[in-house]
C-alpha positions in Angstrom: -208.5 50.3 -33.0 -209.0 54.0 -33.5 -210.6 56.6 -30.9 -211.6 60.3 -31.8 -210.3 63.6 -30.0 -213.7 63.3 -28.1 -212.9 59.9 -26.3 -209.3 61.5 -25.2 -208.7 61.1 -21.2 -206.0 61.3 -19.0 -204.0 57.8 -19.3 -205.2 57.0 -22.6 -202.3 55.3 -24.5 -202.5 56.4 -27.7 -199.8 55.9 -31.2 -198.9 58.7 -33.0 -196.0 58.1 -36.2 -195.7 54.8 -34.9 -194.7 55.5 -31.3 -196.5 54.7 -28.0 -197.6 57.8 -26.0 -199.7 58.4 -22.8 -201.8 61.2 -22.8 -200.8 63.2 -19.7 -203.2 66.2 -19.9 -205.5 67.2 -22.9 -207.6 70.4 -23.1 -210.7 71.0 -25.7 -210.6 74.5 -26.9 -213.8 76.3 -29.1 -212.5 79.4 -30.3 -214.6 81.7 -31.0 -213.4 82.0 -35.0 -212.1 78.9 -36.5 -213.0 74.8 -35.9 -212.6 73.6 -32.4 -209.3 71.9 -31.5 -207.7 69.7 -28.6 -204.5 70.7 -27.1 -202.8 67.5 -25.3 -199.5 67.0 -23.3 -198.2 63.2 -24.6 -195.0 61.6 -22.7 -193.6 58.8 -24.7 -193.5 55.4 -23.1 -190.3 54.2 -23.9 -188.2 57.3 -23.8 -190.2 59.0 -21.3 -190.1 63.0 -22.8 -193.3 64.8 -23.0 -194.2 66.6 -25.8 -197.2 68.7 -26.6 -199.5 68.3 -29.7 -202.7 70.0 -30.8 -205.2 67.8 -32.8 -208.2 69.3 -34.8 -211.5 68.3 -33.3 -213.2 64.9 -34.6 -209.3 63.9 -35.8 -208.7 60.2 -35.1 -205.4 58.3 -33.7 -204.5 55.0 -33.0 -204.7 52.9 -29.8 -201.2 51.6 -28.4 -202.0 47.6 -28.2 -200.4 47.0 -24.7 -200.9 44.8 -21.6 -199.9 46.1 -17.9 -198.3 43.3 -15.4 -198.3 43.9 -11.8 -195.0 43.0 -10.8 -193.0 43.0 -7.5 -189.5 44.6 -7.8 -186.8 42.2 -6.4 -183.8 43.8 -6.7 -181.3 45.7 -8.3 -177.7 45.3 -9.8 -176.5 46.7 -13.4 -180.7 45.6 -14.3 -183.6 45.8 -12.8 -185.0 42.4 -11.5 -189.0 42.0 -11.5 -191.2 39.2 -10.7 -194.6 38.3 -11.9 -196.9 37.8 -9.3 -199.1 35.4 -11.0 -196.2 32.8 -12.5 -193.6 34.1 -10.4 -191.6 34.4 -13.8 -188.4 36.9 -13.3 -187.7 39.8 -15.9 -184.6 41.9 -15.9 -185.1 45.4 -16.9 -182.4 48.0 -18.2 -182.6 51.4 -16.5 -183.5 53.1 -20.1 -186.8 51.0 -19.9 -187.3 51.6 -16.4 -186.6 55.5 -17.1 -187.9 57.7 -14.0 -189.5 55.3 -12.0 -186.0 53.7 -11.0 -185.8 56.9 -8.6 -188.8 55.5 -6.6 -188.4 51.8 -6.8 -187.9 49.9 -3.5 -187.1 46.4 -3.1 -191.0 44.5 -2.8 -192.9 47.5 -4.2 -195.3 46.4 -6.6 -195.3 48.1 -10.0 -196.7 48.0 -13.2 -194.5 46.5 -16.2 -195.7 48.2 -19.6 -195.7 45.3 -22.4 -196.2 46.7 -25.9 -196.0 43.8 -28.6 -194.2 41.2 -26.2 -191.5 43.7 -24.9 -191.0 45.9 -22.1 -191.6 49.5 -22.5 -191.9 50.7 -19.3 -192.3 51.0 -15.5 -195.1 52.9 -13.4 -195.1 53.2 -10.3 -197.4 54.3 -7.8 -198.6 57.9 -7.4 -197.9 57.8 -4.0 -194.4 56.0 -2.3 -193.4 55.7 1.1 -189.7 56.2 1.4 -187.1 56.6 4.6 -185.0 59.5 4.5 -181.4 58.7 4.6 -179.3 61.7 4.5 -180.3 65.3 5.4 -179.2 68.0 7.7 -180.4 68.0 11.4 -183.5 70.0 12.2 -183.1 72.8 14.7 -185.4 73.9 17.3 -187.9 76.4 15.8 -187.7 75.0 12.5 -191.7 75.5 11.4 -193.6 73.5 8.2 -193.7 77.3 6.8 -189.8 78.0 7.6 -188.1 76.9 3.8 -186.9 73.7 2.6 -183.5 71.9 2.5 -182.9 68.7 0.0 -182.9 65.2 1.8 -181.6 61.8 0.2 -183.7 59.1 0.1 -183.2 55.2 0.3 -183.7 55.0 -3.2 -181.2 57.9 -4.1 -183.4 60.1 -4.8 -183.1 63.8 -3.5 -186.2 65.5 -2.6 -187.0 68.9 -0.8 -188.5 68.5 2.7 -189.5 71.1 5.5 -186.5 71.9 8.4 -188.0 70.2 10.2 -187.3 67.0 8.7 -184.8 64.5 10.2 -183.2 61.5 9.0 -184.7 57.9 9.6 -188.2 59.6 9.0 -190.6 57.6 6.9 -191.9 60.3 4.3 -195.3 60.0 1.9 -193.6 61.3 -1.6 -195.7 62.1 -4.8 -194.1 60.1 -7.7 -195.1 62.2 -10.4 -193.8 65.5 -9.5 -191.0 64.3 -6.7 -192.7 66.5 -4.1 -192.8 65.9 -0.6 -196.3 65.3 1.1 -196.2 64.4 4.3 -194.6 62.2 7.5 -196.0 58.7 7.0 
């Protein structure tokens, strides 16, 4: 099945040059001179790299035939182990398939596993996760929200910048798309 550039939207999964991509951002541009075009930012579903691509208005591209399964992350050893919530079937994924999502995966967390042509191709975590701080410099008296930031290591091993008043053991809300601290949970 094919879609026109007029039908582009964020999150749409398209196929270019035989490779699956996710539309991260797009913009229709109508210059005063010449034809209209669509400027897009695409994320490769298997490799995770982001590329910019420009399409002529009305150009058609193929859709990716995929299945998205809601699975529960169980544990990590040399692979990442997930369980299908409907069938209780377990699968083990390599770190390159999980990609950037590995920084945010916590045991018992639900995530969407993307399956293309029967093969797991990626993992999508929720936009916001709540994780505990396991290591950071202690907060000092007088530190305010606008005073600056410091690095904090979370329970998954990810390192994010947090305000100076955050201490070890606190539960934080993190935006997984940008890796930014949002608020205390």
